[in-house]
Structures are given as C-alpha cells and as structure tokens.
C-alpha positions, 0 to 999 in steps of 0.5 A: 314824444309819442304822437299820442302824447303830442296830441294830448298836449296840443289839445290842452293848448287848444283848450287854454287858447279857447279859454283865453280867447273867451276871456278877451272876448268878454272884456277881461283883458285889455290891450297892452296888458301883460300876461303872467305865465305863472299866474295862468299856469296856476289858474289853468293847471297846465304846463308851461309848454302847453301855455306857450303853445296857447300863446302861439295860437292866439298870437297867430290870431292877432290877439296877443303879441310877444316882445323879447325880454318883455314877454306876452301881452294883449295886442294893441290894435291900430286904425288899419286893423279896425278898417279890416275887421269891419270889412271882414264883418260886413262880408261874414255877417251880411252873408250869414243872413243871406245864407240862412235857411227860411226856418232858421232858429232866431232864439239865440238872436232874441236871447242876445237882445234880451241880454242887452236889455238886462245889461242896460237896465243895470247900467252895465255898459261892459255887459251891454258890449258883451251882449252885442258881441253875442248878438253878432255871434248869433247872426253868424250862427244863422248860416249853420256853418262851423267854419264861419262860426270859428272865423267869427269867434276870432274876429269878435275877440279882436273887436272887443280889444277895439271896443276898449279904445272907446272912452264913453262906453255907454254912448258907444254901445247903447244905440246899437241895442235898438239897432239889434232889436230892429234887425231881429224884427226884420228877421222875424218878418222874413225881410232879409234884404232889409235886414242885410241893408240895415246891418250893413249901414249899422256896421258902417256907422260903427266903423266910422266911430271907431276909426275917428277914436283910433285916429285921435289916439294915434 
C-alpha cells in the first residue's frame, strides 16, 4: 500500500474513532456493551480494516477492550480508574483556570450551564450529565491549548463510562448544576483563586461519591 493510501485509511480510522468517542461521551454506549463490526461498518460506511484501526485507537485510550473469541466491547472501569481520572481532572481543569487569559471568552462555559438548566427543566438527567461534561470541556478550553483539549476529550469519555455506574442519576448530577453556576459567576467576577478552590472541592466530592458506588459494586 502506498504512503498516500495508508494516510487516507488512517484518516478514515481517526474519523471513526472520533465519532465513536463522541458517542461514548454522550452516553450512547454503556460499559460492557459489545460493538458489532457489521453494524458499525454499515453506519459509518467504512472498511473493516479502518474500523479495526479505530477500535485500536480507542483501546489505547482505555475506552474499549478486546477479548479473544468475544470481540470488542466498551470497557468496564474499576475503582482505581476513578481515582486516577479525578487526579488527572484536578490537575488539568484547575490548571486551565489558572492558565486562562484575563480576557478569556466565557461564552462556552455559560452555554453549558444554560444547557444544563434546560435539561433539568425537562427532567432529562442523562442530558444534564452531558451538559456537565460540556461544562468541563469549556473550562479546559479556557487555557487555549489544543493539547490539553485533546487530553481532556479522552478523559471525559472515560468519565461518562464512570457515570453509568450511578444508580440514581438525578441525585448524582443535579447538585452539580448549582456548582457550575457558582464557578461561572466566580470566573465572571475575575476571582480565579476561589474558582479553582471551588472546583477542587467539587471534584473531590464527586470522586468520593463515585468511589463509594464502585466499591459497593465491586
């Protein structure tokens, strides 16, 4: 295969991986769910080789797992994964607020809060979870760093898999909408130090809730 043809195939695989990652982030796939090669080839209109390359990309990102004779499925995360994810989130998100320019655009942060309010008004708790993920994507985007944004995309996809473990989705997601509003207000007021501390406390509370749930399940 020529270098040009290989590049085209890789690009197709990357686009498929981006789509699948997005589907996981938005909650359309659950941990342990088996992925059908035939169905995804048909939906994405790509070759088996490109799809398998996409699977490899997402397996390296810890979103999928492969088991011989059983195929590819969405990964089941463990308590240790939760602890590590929140360690990474704290470093990236708090660092992003600290690194943001004084004139950083808060429109995307505000839009995520508004999205959450709309989901709450419809009692759409999965939608509220998605809005919360979009809020944290917007927080990291304040650093204006493509590398941090790419890193956070994978972290938040794993996080959505963690959220699936919570049995009372409303009870878990709803309180964080108020915390998101609070952080947005602090950023608008230019009080970054308090915003960072509020976010750090917020992430610590969420981690403890999730670890308790995972520990019970395990």
